[in-house]
C-alpha positions as CSV (number, residue, x, y, z in Angstrom):
1,X,-186.1,-46.7,-98.1
2,X,-188.4,-43.7,-97.4
3,X,-190.7,-44.0,-94.4
4,X,-194.3,-42.8,-94.6
5,X,-196.5,-42.7,-91.5
6,X,-200.2,-43.2,-92.3
7,X,-202.7,-42.0,-89.7
8,X,-206.2,-43.3,-90.6
9,X,-208.9,-44.6,-88.3
10,X,-210.8,-46.5,-91.0
11,X,-209.0,-49.9,-91.3
12,X,-210.2,-50.4,-94.9
13,X,-208.9,-47.1,-96.1
14,X,-205.7,-47.6,-94.2
15,X,-205.2,-51.0,-95.8
16,X,-206.0,-49.5,-99.3
17,X,-203.3,-46.9,-98.8
18,X,-200.8,-49.4,-97.6
19,X,-201.4,-51.8,-100.4
20,X,-201.2,-49.0,-103.0
21,X,-198.0,-47.5,-101.7
22,X,-196.0,-50.6,-100.8
23,X,-195.2,-51.5,-104.4
24,X,-193.5,-48.1,-104.8
25,X,-190.7,-48.9,-102.3
26,X,-192.0,-47.1,-99.2
27,X,-191.6,-48.4,-95.7
28,X,-195.1,-47.8,-94.2
29,X,-196.0,-47.3,-90.6
30,X,-199.6,-47.4,-89.6
31,X,-201.5,-45.5,-86.8
32,X,-205.2,-46.0,-86.1
33,X,-205.7,-42.6,-84.4
34,X,-204.1,-39.2,-84.0
35,X,-202.5,-39.9,-80.6
36,X,-200.8,-43.1,-81.7
37,X,-199.7,-41.3,-84.8
38,X,-197.9,-38.5,-82.9
39,X,-196.2,-41.0,-80.7
40,X,-195.1,-43.1,-83.7
41,X,-193.8,-40.0,-85.4
42,X,-191.5,-39.5,-82.3
43,X,-190.3,-43.1,-82.4
44,X,-189.7,-43.6,-86.1
45,X,-189.1,-40.1,-87.5
46,X,-190.8,-40.8,-90.9
47,X,-189.9,-38.9,-94.0
48,X,-193.6,-37.9,-94.5
49,X,-196.9,-38.1,-92.6
50,X,-200.2,-38.8,-94.4
51,X,-203.2,-38.2,-92.1
52,X,-207.0,-38.3,-92.3
53,X,-208.7,-35.2,-90.7
54,X,-211.9,-36.6,-89.3
55,X,-211.1,-39.0,-86.6
56,X,-212.8,-39.6,-83.3
57,X,-211.1,-37.8,-80.3
58,X,-207.7,-36.7,-81.4
59,X,-208.2,-35.7,-85.1
60,X,-205.9,-34.9,-87.9
61,X,-205.7,-31.2,-87.1
62,X,-204.7,-32.0,-83.5
63,X,-202.0,-34.5,-84.7
64,X,-200.7,-31.9,-87.1
65,X,-200.4,-29.3,-84.4
66,X,-198.7,-31.7,-82.0
67,X,-196.2,-32.7,-84.6
68,X,-195.4,-29.1,-85.6
69,X,-194.8,-28.0,-82.0
70,X,-192.4,-30.8,-81.2
71,X,-188.8,-29.9,-82.1
72,X,-187.9,-33.4,-83.3
73,X,-190.8,-33.7,-85.7
74,X,-191.6,-30.1,-86.6
75,X,-190.1,-30.2,-90.1
76,X,-191.6,-33.5,-91.3
77,X,-193.8,-33.0,-94.3
78,X,-197.4,-33.4,-93.3
79,X,-200.3,-34.1,-95.8
80,X,-203.9,-34.0,-94.7
81,X,-206.7,-36.0,-96.3
82,X,-210.4,-35.2,-96.1
83,X,-213.7,-36.4,-97.5
84,X,-215.3,-33.0,-96.8
85,X,-213.0,-30.3,-98.3
86,X,-213.8,-26.7,-97.9
87,X,-211.9,-23.4,-98.0
88,X,-212.1,-22.8,-94.3
89,X,-210.7,-26.2,-93.5
90,X,-207.9,-25.8,-96.1
91,X,-206.9,-22.4,-94.6
92,X,-207.0,-23.8,-91.1
93,X,-204.8,-26.7,-92.2
94,X,-202.2,-24.3,-93.8
95,X,-202.2,-22.1,-90.7
96,X,-201.3,-25.1,-88.6
97,X,-198.5,-26.0,-90.9
98,X,-199.8,-28.6,-93.4
99,X,-197.8,-29.1,-96.5
100,X,-200.8,-30.2,-98.6
101,X,-204.5,-30.8,-98.3
102,X,-205.9,-33.7,-100.4
103,X,-209.6,-34.0,-101.1
104,X,-211.0,-37.6,-101.1
105,X,-211.5,-39.5,-103.3
106,X,-208.2,-39.1,-105.0
107,X,-206.3,-41.3,-107.4
108,X,-203.2,-43.2,-106.4
109,X,-201.3,-41.3,-109.1
110,X,-202.3,-38.0,-107.6
111,X,-201.3,-39.2,-104.1
112,X,-198.0,-40.5,-105.4
113,X,-197.3,-37.1,-107.1
114,X,-198.1,-35.3,-103.9
115,X,-195.8,-37.5,-101.9
116,X,-192.9,-37.2,-104.3
117,X,-193.2,-33.4,-104.5
118,X,-193.1,-33.1,-100.7
119,X,-190.2,-35.5,-100.4
120,X,-188.3,-33.7,-103.1
121,X,-189.0,-30.3,-101.4
122,X,-187.8,-31.7,-98.1
123,X,-184.6,-33.1,-99.7
124,X,-183.9,-29.7,-101.2
125,X,-184.3,-28.0,-97.8
126,X,-181.9,-30.5,-96.2
127,X,-179.3,-29.9,-99.0
128,X,-179.5,-26.1,-98.6
129,X,-179.1,-26.5,-94.9
130,X,-176.0,-28.7,-95.3
131,X,-174.3,-26.7,-98.1
132,X,-172.9,-23.8,-96.1
133,X,-171.3,-26.2,-93.6
134,X,-169.6,-28.1,-96.5
135,X,-168.4,-24.9,-98.1
136,X,-166.8,-23.7,-94.8
137,X,-165.1,-27.1,-94.4
138,X,-163.6,-26.9,-97.9
139,X,-162.3,-23.4,-97.3
140,X,-160.6,-24.4,-94.1
141,X,-159.3,-27.8,-95.0
142,X,-159.2,-29.3,-98.5
143,X,-158.6,-32.7,-97.1
144,X,-161.8,-34.8,-97.5
145,X,-163.5,-35.4,-94.2
146,X,-163.3,-39.0,-92.8
147,X,-166.1,-41.4,-93.5
148,X,-168.7,-41.1,-90.8
149,X,-169.4,-44.1,-88.7
150,X,-172.9,-45.7,-88.9
151,X,-175.5,-43.7,-87.0
152,X,-176.8,-45.2,-83.8
153,X,-180.4,-46.0,-83.2
154,X,-182.5,-42.8,-83.2
155,X,-182.7,-41.1,-79.9
156,X,-185.6,-38.9,-78.9
157,X,-184.5,-36.9,-75.8
158,X,-183.0,-39.8,-73.9
159,X,-185.6,-42.2,-75.1
160,X,-184.3,-44.9,-77.4
161,X,-186.5,-46.5,-80.1
162,X,-185.7,-49.9,-78.6
163,X,-187.1,-48.8,-75.2
164,X,-190.6,-48.2,-76.6
165,X,-193.3,-50.8,-76.6
166,X,-196.5,-50.7,-78.7
167,X,-198.1,-47.3,-78.6
168,X,-200.4,-46.8,-75.6
169,X,-203.9,-45.6,-76.6
170,X,-204.0,-43.1,-73.7
171,X,-200.6,-41.6,-74.7
172,X,-199.8,-38.3,-73.1
173,X,-199.2,-36.7,-76.5
174,X,-198.1,-33.2,-75.4
175,X,-196.2,-34.5,-72.4
176,X,-194.3,-37.0,-74.5
177,X,-193.5,-34.3,-77.0
178,X,-190.9,-32.6,-74.9
179,X,-187.4,-34.0,-74.9
180,X,-186.3,-35.0,-71.3
181,X,-182.9,-35.9,-70.0
182,X,-183.7,-38.5,-67.4
183,X,-186.4,-40.8,-68.7
184,X,-187.2,-44.2,-67.2
185,X,-189.9,-46.3,-68.8
186,X,-190.9,-49.9,-68.2
187,X,-193.2,-52.1,-70.3
188,X,-194.9,-53.8,-67.3
189,X,-198.4,-54.9,-67.7
190,X,-199.7,-52.0,-65.7
191,X,-198.4,-49.6,-68.3
192,X,-195.7,-46.9,-68.4
193,X,-194.1,-45.6,-65.2
194,X,-194.0,-41.8,-64.6
195,X,-191.4,-39.8,-66.4
196,X,-189.0,-37.7,-64.3
197,X,-188.8,-34.4,-66.1
198,X,-186.1,-31.7,-65.4
199,X,-187.6,-28.5,-64.3
200,X,-186.1,-26.6,-67.2
201,X,-188.3,-28.5,-69.6
202,X,-191.6,-27.8,-67.7
203,X,-192.0,-24.3,-69.1
204,X,-191.5,-25.6,-72.6
205,X,-194.1,-28.2,-72.1
206,X,-196.7,-25.7,-70.7
207,X,-195.9,-23.2,-73.5
208,X,-196.3,-25.9,-76.1
209,X,-199.7,-26.8,-74.8
210,X,-200.9,-23.2,-74.6
211,X,-199.8,-22.5,-78.2
212,X,-201.8,-25.6,-79.3
213,X,-204.8,-24.6,-77.3
214,X,-204.8,-21.1,-78.7
215,X,-204.8,-22.5,-82.2
216,X,-207.7,-24.8,-81.6
217,X,-209.8,-22.9,-79.0
218,X,-208.7,-19.3,-78.6
219,X,-211.2,-18.7,-75.8
220,X,-209.9,-21.6,-73.8
221,X,-206.3,-20.5,-74.4
222,X,-207.1,-17.0,-73.3
223,X,-208.9,-18.2,-70.2
224,X,-205.9,-20.5,-69.3
225,X,-203.4,-17.6,-69.6
226,X,-205.6,-15.4,-67.4
227,X,-206.2,-18.1,-64.9
228,X,-202.5,-18.7,-64.5
229,X,-202.0,-15.0,-63.7
230,X,-204.9,-14.9,-61.3
231,X,-203.8,-18.2,-59.5
232,X,-200.3,-16.9,-59.1
233,X,-201.7,-13.8,-57.4
234,X,-204.0,-15.9,-55.2
235,X,-201.0,-17.9,-54.1
236,X,-199.5,-14.7,-52.9
237,X,-202.6,-13.3,-51.2
238,X,-203.5,-16.6,-49.5
239,X,-199.8,-17.1,-48.6
240,X,-199.7,-20.6,-50.1
241,X,-196.4,-22.5,-50.1
242,X,-194.2,-22.2,-53.2
243,X,-195.0,-25.8,-54.1
244,X,-198.8,-25.4,-53.6
245,X,-198.8,-22.2,-55.6
246,X,-196.9,-23.8,-58.4
247,X,-199.2,-26.8,-58.6
248,X,-202.2,-24.5,-58.7
249,X,-200.7,-22.4,-61.6
250,X,-199.8,-25.6,-63.5
251,X,-203.3,-26.9,-63.1
252,X,-204.6,-23.5,-64.3
253,X,-202.5,-23.7,-67.5
254,X,-203.2,-27.4,-68.3
255,X,-206.7,-28.0,-67.0
256,X,-208.2,-28.3,-70.6
257,X,-205.3,-30.1,-72.2
258,X,-207.4,-32.9,-73.5
259,X,-209.9,-30.6,-75.3
260,X,-207.2,-30.0,-78.0
261,X,-208.1,-33.3,-79.5
262,X,-211.9,-32.9,-79.5
263,X,-213.9,-31.6,-82.5
264,X,-213.6,-27.8,-82.5
265,X,-217.1,-27.2,-83.6
266,X,-218.5,-29.3,-80.7
267,X,-216.4,-27.6,-78.2
268,X,-217.4,-24.2,-79.5
269,X,-221.1,-25.0,-79.2
270,X,-220.4,-26.4,-75.7
271,X,-218.6,-23.2,-74.6
272,X,-221.5,-21.0,-75.8
273,X,-224.3,-23.2,-74.6
274,X,-223.8,-26.7,-73.1
275,X,-227.4,-27.5,-74.2
276,X,-226.4,-27.2,-77.9
277,X,-224.2,-30.4,-77.9
278,X,-225.6,-33.9,-78.5
279,X,-225.7,-36.4,-75.7
280,X,-222.8,-38.2,-77.1
281,X,-220.7,-35.0,-77.4
282,X,-221.7,-34.0,-73.9
283,X,-220.6,-37.3,-72.5
284,X,-217.3,-37.1,-74.4
285,X,-216.6,-33.5,-73.3
286,X,-217.5,-34.2,-69.7
287,X,-214.7,-36.8,-69.5
288,X,-212.1,-34.1,-70.2
289,X,-211.1,-33.6,-66.6
290,X,-210.3,-37.3,-66.4
291,X,-208.6,-37.3,-69.8
292,X,-206.5,-34.3,-68.9
293,X,-205.3,-35.9,-65.6
294,X,-204.5,-39.1,-67.5
295,X,-202.5,-37.3,-70.2
296,X,-200.3,-35.8,-67.5
297,X,-200.0,-38.9,-65.4
298,X,-196.7,-40.0,-67.0
299,X,-195.0,-36.8,-65.9
300,X,-194.1,-37.0,-62.2
301,X,-193.9,-33.3,-61.6
302,X,-197.5,-32.8,-62.7
303,X,-199.1,-35.5,-60.5
304,X,-200.5,-33.1,-57.9
305,X,-201.7,-30.7,-60.6
306,X,-203.4,-33.6,-62.3
307,X,-205.5,-34.3,-59.2
308,X,-206.5,-30.6,-59.0
309,X,-207.5,-30.7,-62.7
310,X,-209.7,-33.8,-62.3
311,X,-211.9,-31.9,-59.8
312,X,-212.0,-28.5,-61.7
313,X,-215.7,-29.1,-62.8
314,X,-216.9,-30.3,-59.4
315,X,-219.6,-28.0,-57.8
316,X,-219.8,-27.0,-54.2
317,X,-223.4,-28.4,-54.0
318,X,-222.4,-31.7,-55.6
319,X,-224.0,-31.2,-59.0
320,X,-220.7,-31.1,-60.9
321,X,-218.6,-33.8,-62.6
322,X,-216.8,-36.2,-63.1
323,X,-217.1,-37.7,-59.6
324,X,-220.0,-35.7,-58.1
325,X,-217.9,-34.4,-55.2
326,X,-219.5,-32.0,-52.7
327,X,-218.3,-29.3,-50.3
328,X,-215.1,-30.1,-48.5
329,X,-214.7,-33.4,-50.3
330,X,-213.6,-31.3,-53.3
331,X,-209.8,-30.7,-53.0
332,X,-209.2,-27.1,-51.7
333,X,-206.9,-26.1,-54.7
334,X,-209.6,-27.3,-57.1
335,X,-212.2,-25.1,-55.4
336,X,-209.9,-22.2,-56.0
337,X,-209.2,-23.2,-59.5
338,X,-212.9,-23.6,-60.6
339,X,-213.7,-20.1,-59.3
340,X,-210.6,-18.6,-61.0
341,X,-211.4,-20.3,-64.3
342,X,-215.0,-19.2,-64.2
343,X,-214.0,-15.6,-63.5
344,X,-211.3,-15.5,-66.3
345,X,-213.7,-17.1,-68.9
346,X,-216.0,-14.1,-68.7
347,X,-215.6,-11.5,-71.4
348,X,-215.8,-8.5,-69.0
349,X,-213.6,-8.8,-65.9
350,X,-213.7,-6.7,-62.8
351,X,-216.9,-5.9,-60.9
352,X,-219.4,-7.4,-63.5
353,X,-217.5,-10.7,-63.5
354,X,-217.3,-10.8,-59.7
355,X,-221.0,-10.2,-59.4
356,X,-221.7,-13.2,-61.7
357,X,-219.3,-15.3,-59.6
358,X,-220.9,-14.2,-56.3
359,X,-224.4,-15.0,-57.7
360,X,-223.3,-18.7,-57.6
361,X,-221.4,-18.6,-54.3
362,X,-222.6,-21.5,-52.1
363,X,-224.0,-23.5,-55.1
364,X,-221.4,-23.8,-57.8
365,X,-218.5,-22.2,-55.9
366,X,-217.1,-22.5,-52.4
367,X,-217.8,-19.1,-50.8
368,X,-214.3,-18.9,-49.5
369,X,-212.9,-19.5,-53.0
370,X,-215.1,-16.7,-54.4
371,X,-213.7,-14.3,-51.8
372,X,-210.1,-15.4,-52.6
373,X,-210.7,-14.6,-56.3
374,X,-212.3,-11.3,-55.5
375,X,-209.3,-10.3,-53.4
376,X,-206.7,-11.4,-55.9
377,X,-208.5,-10.0,-59.0
378,X,-208.1,-6.4,-57.7
379,X,-204.3,-6.7,-57.9
380,X,-203.6,-9.4,-60.5
381,X,-202.0,-8.3,-63.7
382,X,-204.1,-10.0,-66.3
383,X,-202.5,-10.7,-69.7
384,X,-204.1,-9.4,-72.9
385,X,-205.1,-12.0,-75.4
386,X,-207.7,-12.8,-78.1
387,X,-211.2,-14.4,-77.9
388,X,-213.3,-16.0,-80.6
389,X,-216.8,-14.5,-81.3
390,X,-219.4,-15.1,-83.9
391,X,-219.7,-12.9,-86.9
392,X,-223.0,-11.4,-85.6
393,X,-221.4,-10.6,-82.3
394,X,-219.0,-8.0,-83.8
395,X,-219.2,-4.5,-82.3
396,X,-217.7,-1.2,-83.1
397,X,-214.4,-0.6,-81.3
398,X,-213.3,-4.2,-81.3
399,X,-209.8,-4.9,-82.8
400,X,-209.6,-7.7,-85.3
401,X,-206.9,-10.2,-84.2
402,X,-207.0,-12.3,-87.4
403,X,-207.9,-11.4,-91.0
404,X,-211.5,-11.9,-92.1
405,X,-211.7,-13.5,-95.5
406,X,-214.5,-13.9,-98.1
407,X,-215.5,-17.2,-99.5
408,X,-212.8,-17.0,-102.2
409,X,-210.0,-16.2,-99.8
410,X,-209.8,-12.5,-100.4
411,X,-209.1,-10.4,-97.2
412,X,-212.1,-8.3,-96.2
413,X,-210.7,-6.9,-92.9
414,X,-207.0,-7.0,-92.0
415,X,-205.6,-8.0,-88.7
416,X,-205.3,-5.0,-86.3
417,X,-208.1,-3.0,-87.9
418,X,-210.7,-1.5,-85.5
419,X,-214.2,-2.4,-86.4
420,X,-216.7,0.4,-87.3
421,X,-220.4,0.3,-88.1
422,X,-219.5,0.7,-91.8
423,X,-217.1,-2.2,-91.8
424,X,-219.5,-4.5,-89.9
425,X,-222.4,-3.7,-92.2
426,X,-220.3,-4.4,-95.2
427,X,-219.1,-7.7,-93.9
428,X,-222.6,-8.8,-92.9
429,X,-224.0,-7.8,-96.3
430,X,-221.3,-10.0,-98.0
431,X,-222.1,-12.8,-95.5
432,X,-225.8,-12.8,-96.6
433,X,-224.8,-13.3,-100.2
434,X,-221.9,-15.7,-99.8
435,X,-221.6,-17.1,-96.2
436,X,-218.3,-16.4,-94.5
437,X,-216.5,-18.2,-91.7
438,X,-218.7,-17.4,-88.7
439,X,-215.9,-17.3,-86.2
440,X,-214.0,-14.1,-85.7
441,X,-211.0,-13.4,-83.5
442,X,-210.8,-10.1,-81.6
443,X,-208.4,-8.7,-79.1
444,X,-209.4,-8.5,-75.4
């Protein structure tokens, strides 16, 4: 029996989908949010995932990205459903790896046709993958292979399906995505115990997160990569211990991990001007230091980094969040991190960025942390990346990092092209007639 995982936060819609698909012989697994869906995908390995896009917190795009970047689930067919279809959303879904994009309302016959097409395609892929092995076997030995023994219960890393209790709402989605070799979980009332993760899996985890972050929020991803490089250099200039330096670098890489699941548009407005988000969005976003710490709390090796992350929005004068810490009450590594992140988030590094940092020394930043950043910034090798700008922020000389399309999907400017006044004027003229995607990626 084919298994289908349904990720839908509206219980009535979820019940409608279940009741419509059950008569057709599918085993149905239900998830009420994106985080639970990703965890259930790891546990049950469904043949297909059907997910709504618009869900509070961890939405369908985030669930898709998490599933695609996990080795065990990366090839599962994934169909997104939306009540607000548009070309930009469809293109973004395809870039993340969606197999189909269904506009609501749709008929059950259309849904069944989509499911059967995707299952058939997946079966064909599996057959092609197995065929060469069968051919090699036949050429070496004509004797039929022995009947295989029944497969054991599915194993995800070293985590058996039978070891997993009901999905935890605050599941560390990205952390749980990486297979580990020594996992110990309990189902005590207090929750799940920390996971002991071999060091050779840590880099995979961090890389997975950064790839997801770059997909959703390129500016945050670019800042995180730069902050890692700067914090590594600060560890050397301040002569931190190897362990303290590593914890600082991990905190720099993972400090915004929970923002992957928050609405992209809201985060984009918040990054440009925090006053442009609603009170509800602001409250949700301001919880991200706590959420990021909690998402890492099951991974023992990240416990210290999680404490640093929790305090990375605290201000030296006590006006920060989430705990309103002030002065020396803020952990010293977090004081270094907030100054490093702020420096790396600025579009122009070097002296202009340091001037902005020093302007807030003694209020937002620990003066000693500002000096540490200034010393390290001179010698740090900062990686090149991309940043997201608005269409009206394009300037001659910028290099396009991702194709710019018109409203019908035709490429207007190809990736790698240098912007000129002529190109910019042409794009802006088209935008006035038929509005384009207002977000543009450029190299920096």
